[in-house]
C-alpha positions as CSV (number, residue, x, y, z in Angstrom):
1,X,6.6,87.1,92.3
2,X,8.6,87.2,89.0
3,X,6.2,89.1,86.9
4,X,7.5,92.2,85.3
5,X,9.5,93.0,88.5
6,X,12.3,90.8,87.5
7,X,12.4,91.8,83.8
8,X,14.7,94.3,82.1
9,X,13.3,97.7,81.0
10,X,13.3,96.5,77.4
11,X,11.4,93.4,78.1
12,X,8.9,95.0,80.5
13,X,8.2,98.0,78.2
14,X,8.4,96.3,74.8
15,X,5.4,96.0,72.5
16,X,4.2,99.6,73.1
17,X,3.2,100.4,69.5
18,X,4.6,99.9,65.9
19,X,7.8,101.6,64.6
20,X,7.6,104.7,62.5
21,X,9.8,105.2,59.5
22,X,12.5,106.7,61.7
23,X,15.0,104.6,63.6
24,X,13.6,105.4,67.0
25,X,11.1,103.1,68.8
26,X,7.8,104.6,69.7
27,X,7.4,105.1,73.4
28,X,5.1,102.8,75.3
29,X,1.8,104.2,76.5
30,X,2.2,106.1,79.8
31,X,-0.2,103.8,81.8
32,X,1.8,100.8,80.9
33,X,5.1,102.4,81.7
34,X,3.7,103.6,85.1
35,X,2.5,100.1,85.9
36,X,5.9,98.6,85.2
37,X,7.7,101.2,87.3
38,X,5.2,100.7,90.1
39,X,5.9,97.0,90.1
40,X,9.7,97.7,90.4
41,X,9.1,100.3,93.1
42,X,6.8,98.0,95.2
43,X,9.2,95.1,95.1
44,X,12.1,97.4,95.9
45,X,10.1,98.9,98.9
46,X,9.2,95.5,100.2
47,X,12.9,94.5,99.8
48,X,14.0,97.5,101.9
49,X,11.2,96.7,104.5
50,X,12.5,93.2,104.8
51,X,16.1,94.3,105.1
52,X,15.5,96.9,107.9
53,X,13.1,94.5,109.7
54,X,15.7,91.8,109.6
55,X,18.3,94.1,110.9
56,X,16.0,95.5,113.6
57,X,16.3,99.1,112.4
58,X,13.1,100.9,113.2
59,X,14.2,104.3,112.0
60,X,14.9,103.4,108.3
61,X,11.9,101.0,108.3
62,X,9.4,103.8,108.9
63,X,9.9,105.8,105.7
64,X,9.9,102.6,103.5
65,X,6.7,101.6,105.3
66,X,5.1,104.9,104.0
67,X,6.4,104.3,100.5
68,X,5.2,100.8,100.4
69,X,1.8,101.7,101.8
70,X,1.3,104.5,99.3
71,X,2.1,102.1,96.4
72,X,-0.3,99.5,97.7
73,X,-3.0,102.1,98.2
74,X,-2.6,103.2,94.6
75,X,-3.5,99.8,93.3
76,X,-7.0,99.5,92.1
77,X,-6.6,95.7,92.1
78,X,-3.6,93.6,93.3
79,X,-2.0,91.8,90.3
80,X,-1.7,88.1,90.9
81,X,2.1,88.2,90.6
82,X,2.3,90.9,93.3
83,X,0.0,89.3,95.9
84,X,2.8,87.8,98.0
85,X,4.7,91.1,97.9
86,X,1.7,93.1,99.1
87,X,0.8,90.6,101.8
88,X,4.4,90.5,103.0
89,X,4.6,94.3,103.2
90,X,1.3,94.5,105.2
91,X,2.5,91.7,107.5
92,X,5.8,93.4,108.4
93,X,4.1,96.8,108.9
94,X,1.8,95.2,111.4
95,X,4.3,93.0,113.2
96,X,6.5,96.1,113.7
97,X,3.5,97.8,115.5
98,X,2.4,94.6,117.2
99,X,2.9,95.8,120.7
100,X,1.1,99.2,120.2
101,X,-2.5,98.6,121.0
102,X,-3.3,102.3,120.2
103,X,-2.4,101.6,116.5
104,X,-5.3,100.4,114.3
105,X,-5.0,99.2,110.7
106,X,-8.7,98.3,110.2
107,X,-11.9,100.1,110.7
108,X,-12.7,97.8,113.6
109,X,-11.0,99.6,116.5
110,X,-11.0,96.5,118.7
111,X,-8.7,94.7,116.2
112,X,-5.1,94.8,117.3
113,X,-2.1,95.1,114.9
114,X,-1.2,91.4,115.5
115,X,-4.8,90.4,114.7
116,X,-4.6,92.2,111.5
117,X,-1.1,90.6,110.8
118,X,-2.6,87.2,111.4
119,X,-5.2,87.8,108.6
120,X,-2.3,88.7,106.2
121,X,-0.3,85.7,107.4
122,X,-3.3,83.5,106.5
123,X,-3.3,85.0,103.0
124,X,0.4,84.3,102.6
125,X,-0.3,80.7,103.7
126,X,-2.6,80.2,100.9
127,X,0.0,81.4,98.4
128,X,2.6,78.9,99.7
129,X,1.9,75.2,100.3
130,X,5.5,74.1,100.7
131,X,6.1,75.8,104.0
132,X,3.2,74.1,106.0
133,X,5.2,73.6,109.3
134,X,6.7,77.1,109.3
135,X,3.3,78.6,108.6
136,X,1.8,76.6,111.5
137,X,4.5,77.6,113.9
138,X,4.3,81.3,113.1
139,X,0.5,81.2,113.2
140,X,0.5,79.8,116.7
141,X,3.2,82.3,117.9
142,X,1.1,85.2,116.6
143,X,-2.0,83.8,118.3
144,X,-0.1,83.5,121.6
145,X,1.3,87.0,121.3
146,X,-2.0,88.6,120.6
147,X,-3.1,87.4,123.9
148,X,0.2,88.2,125.6
149,X,0.3,91.7,124.4
150,X,-3.2,92.5,125.8
151,X,-2.2,91.0,129.1
152,X,1.0,92.9,129.3
153,X,-1.0,96.1,129.0
154,X,-3.5,95.0,131.7
155,X,-6.4,94.4,129.3
156,X,-7.5,91.1,130.6
157,X,-11.1,91.4,129.6
158,X,-10.1,92.2,126.1
159,X,-7.6,89.3,126.1
160,X,-10.5,87.0,126.8
161,X,-12.6,88.6,124.0
162,X,-9.7,88.2,121.6
163,X,-9.4,84.5,122.5
164,X,-13.0,84.0,121.5
165,X,-12.3,85.6,118.1
166,X,-9.1,83.8,117.5
167,X,-10.2,80.2,118.0
168,X,-12.9,78.0,116.6
169,X,-14.2,74.9,118.4
170,X,-12.0,72.5,116.4
171,X,-10.2,69.9,118.4
172,X,-6.8,70.8,117.0
173,X,-7.1,74.3,118.5
174,X,-8.5,73.1,121.9
175,X,-5.2,72.5,123.8
176,X,-3.9,76.0,123.1
177,X,-7.2,77.6,123.5
178,X,-7.7,76.0,127.0
179,X,-4.2,76.9,128.1
180,X,-4.5,80.6,127.1
181,X,-7.9,80.8,128.8
182,X,-6.4,79.4,132.0
183,X,-3.5,82.0,131.8
184,X,-6.0,84.9,131.2
185,X,-8.0,83.9,134.4
186,X,-4.7,84.0,136.4
187,X,-4.0,87.5,135.1
188,X,-0.3,86.8,135.0
189,X,1.4,87.9,131.8
190,X,4.7,86.5,132.8
191,X,4.0,82.8,133.0
192,X,6.5,80.5,131.4
193,X,4.4,79.8,128.3
194,X,4.1,83.5,127.3
195,X,7.7,84.1,128.1
196,X,8.9,81.1,126.1
197,X,6.9,81.7,123.0
198,X,7.8,85.3,123.2
199,X,7.6,88.3,120.8
200,X,11.3,88.0,120.1
201,X,10.8,84.4,119.0
202,X,8.0,85.5,116.8
203,X,10.2,88.2,115.1
204,X,13.0,85.7,114.8
205,X,10.9,83.3,112.9
206,X,9.6,86.1,110.6
207,X,13.2,87.1,109.8
208,X,13.8,83.5,108.8
209,X,10.8,83.6,106.5
210,X,11.8,86.7,104.7
211,X,15.4,85.6,103.9
212,X,14.4,83.7,100.8
213,X,12.2,86.5,99.5
214,X,15.2,88.9,99.8
215,X,17.3,86.6,97.7
216,X,14.7,86.2,95.0
217,X,14.2,90.0,94.9
218,X,17.8,90.7,94.2
219,X,16.9,90.4,90.4
220,X,14.7,93.4,90.7
221,X,15.6,96.1,88.1
222,X,15.9,99.0,90.7
223,X,18.0,96.9,93.0
224,X,20.4,95.9,90.2
225,X,20.6,99.5,88.7
226,X,21.2,101.0,92.1
227,X,23.9,98.4,93.0
228,X,25.7,99.2,89.7
229,X,25.5,102.9,90.3
230,X,27.0,102.5,93.9
231,X,29.8,100.3,92.5
232,X,30.6,102.6,89.6
233,X,30.9,105.6,92.0
234,X,32.9,103.7,94.7
235,X,30.2,104.4,97.3
236,X,30.2,100.9,98.5
237,X,33.8,101.0,99.5
238,X,33.2,104.3,101.4
239,X,30.3,102.9,103.3
240,X,32.3,99.7,104.3
241,X,35.2,101.9,105.4
242,X,32.9,104.0,107.6
243,X,31.3,100.9,109.0
244,X,34.7,99.5,109.8
245,X,35.8,102.7,111.6
246,X,32.6,102.7,113.6
247,X,33.0,99.2,114.7
248,X,36.6,99.8,115.7
249,X,35.5,102.9,117.7
250,X,32.9,100.7,119.4
251,X,35.4,98.1,120.3
252,X,37.8,100.6,121.7
253,X,35.0,102.2,123.8
254,X,34.0,98.8,125.2
255,X,37.7,98.0,126.0
256,X,38.1,101.3,127.8
257,X,34.9,100.7,129.7
258,X,36.1,97.3,130.8
259,X,39.4,98.7,131.9
260,X,37.7,101.5,134.0
261,X,35.3,98.9,135.6
262,X,38.3,96.6,136.5
263,X,40.2,99.5,138.0
264,X,37.2,100.5,140.0
265,X,36.8,96.9,141.2
266,X,40.4,96.8,142.3
267,X,40.0,100.1,144.1
268,X,36.8,98.9,145.9
269,X,38.5,95.7,147.0
270,X,41.6,97.6,148.3
271,X,39.1,99.6,150.4
272,X,37.5,96.5,151.8
273,X,34.4,96.8,149.8
274,X,32.7,93.9,147.9
275,X,31.5,94.5,144.4
276,X,29.3,92.2,142.4
277,X,30.9,91.2,139.0
278,X,29.4,92.7,135.9
279,X,28.2,89.9,133.7
280,X,27.5,90.6,130.0
281,X,26.1,88.1,127.5
282,X,28.4,87.2,124.6
283,X,27.9,89.6,121.6
284,X,27.2,86.6,119.4
285,X,24.6,85.0,121.7
286,X,21.3,84.2,120.1
287,X,18.4,82.4,121.8
288,X,17.8,78.8,120.6
289,X,14.5,78.7,118.9
290,X,14.5,75.2,117.2
291,X,14.0,73.3,120.4
292,X,11.2,75.6,121.5
293,X,9.2,75.5,118.3
294,X,9.2,71.7,118.5
295,X,6.5,71.9,121.2
296,X,4.3,74.5,119.5
297,X,1.9,72.0,118.0
298,X,1.5,69.7,121.0
299,X,2.1,72.4,123.8
300,X,4.1,69.7,125.7
301,X,7.4,70.1,127.3
302,X,9.7,72.9,126.0
303,X,12.6,70.5,126.1
304,X,12.4,66.8,126.9
305,X,15.7,66.6,128.9
306,X,17.3,69.0,131.3
307,X,20.9,69.2,132.3
308,X,22.0,67.6,135.6
309,X,22.4,69.9,138.6
310,X,25.9,71.2,139.1
311,X,28.3,68.8,140.7
312,X,29.4,69.2,144.3
313,X,26.3,71.1,145.4
314,X,23.6,69.7,147.7
315,X,20.2,69.5,146.2
316,X,18.0,72.2,147.9
317,X,14.3,72.8,147.6
318,X,13.3,75.9,145.7
319,X,11.4,78.4,147.9
320,X,8.5,80.6,146.7
321,X,10.6,83.6,147.1
322,X,13.3,82.2,144.8
323,X,10.7,81.3,142.2
324,X,9.5,84.9,142.2
325,X,13.1,86.2,142.0
326,X,13.6,83.9,138.9
327,X,10.4,85.1,137.2
328,X,11.3,88.7,138.0
329,X,14.8,88.2,136.5
330,X,13.4,86.6,133.3
331,X,10.9,89.5,133.0
332,X,13.8,91.9,133.2
333,X,16.6,90.2,131.3
334,X,14.9,87.5,129.3
335,X,15.1,83.7,129.0
336,X,18.6,82.5,128.6
337,X,20.5,85.3,130.5
338,X,20.9,83.1,133.5
339,X,24.2,84.5,134.7
340,X,22.9,88.1,134.7
341,X,19.7,86.9,136.5
342,X,21.8,85.1,139.1
343,X,24.0,88.2,139.8
344,X,21.0,90.6,140.2
345,X,18.7,88.2,142.1
346,X,18.6,87.0,145.7
347,X,19.1,83.2,145.4
348,X,20.2,80.6,148.1
349,X,23.5,79.3,146.9
350,X,22.4,78.7,143.3
351,X,24.2,78.4,140.0
352,X,23.1,79.6,136.6
353,X,22.6,76.0,135.6
354,X,20.3,75.6,138.5
355,X,18.3,78.6,137.4
356,X,17.9,77.2,133.9
357,X,16.8,73.8,135.3
358,X,14.3,75.4,137.6
359,X,12.8,77.5,134.8
360,X,12.3,74.3,132.7
361,X,10.6,72.7,135.7
362,X,8.3,75.7,136.0
363,X,7.6,75.4,132.2
364,X,6.6,71.7,132.6
365,X,4.3,72.6,135.6
366,X,2.6,75.3,133.7
367,X,2.1,73.2,130.6
368,X,0.7,70.4,132.6
């Protein structure tokens, strides 16, 4: 993606006619100048899409989506050096709308945003041969989530139709195809497979994929020029200062809220009441994805070894009601928030470790 997007104005616009007798250089033809500027703008727009997608900011993502789409629509033919940029923009736009089945990017109304995203992911895969494993992982995550999104919206018949379109009769696709077909027949969108290979996991892997692109794009002329302008005006320091103030305000607010909750808890206890503790996940907590993705190709166990049951507690059989409570908690709070699920669920003398182990057991049962 180097092309003209990474070159300086003099390099990209040079060679536009011979010099006259005067000392000034003749201006390049307007069409050439527009093409160079369009290259810069498209790469800059893609950089902004990547940044806002990576930060999970939908509001600033939308206007840059419109800018990128307008620039792409204005291309009569995609230049070779801009193919990856165009495909990446289209991929991110569709992933961002992946759960909206009312949104259509193709003329075929039955094609969901994620199906369209899969086609652009395939085009990106052809442009990059060094990321075979990453491409395979993300491809399978998109396929699983295409089915999952339809099921979450109650479109089970459509999910079966999608499955037929997604997979061929090849032996390599058979395990995943058979498993998804079984899930569709059960009409349960909250089975462990779909919850483990989740939409959040898909976006997390996409974010990992776009990081190298953002680093390479930092040589873009518009990015460099804008950065120099910000630094010369001291705008960066102001933005950093405002960010620091906002973060301090947020921390103070959280501290005040904790103090109020603790005071309320003391008051309740003094009145003889019992109040369940409020459990919050650590701010820096992130779901582990590496161990999960190891099983994408084989669809075997999510993790090979589970932790031992908590010491000092007698092993008890899990009831059907507890399994339903666990699934309901995962549906509401997500995989990994075991303490929160434990507090809000109705379990028989369980610990958060027991909940995690039981979920792994259910995953193994589901995956056969």
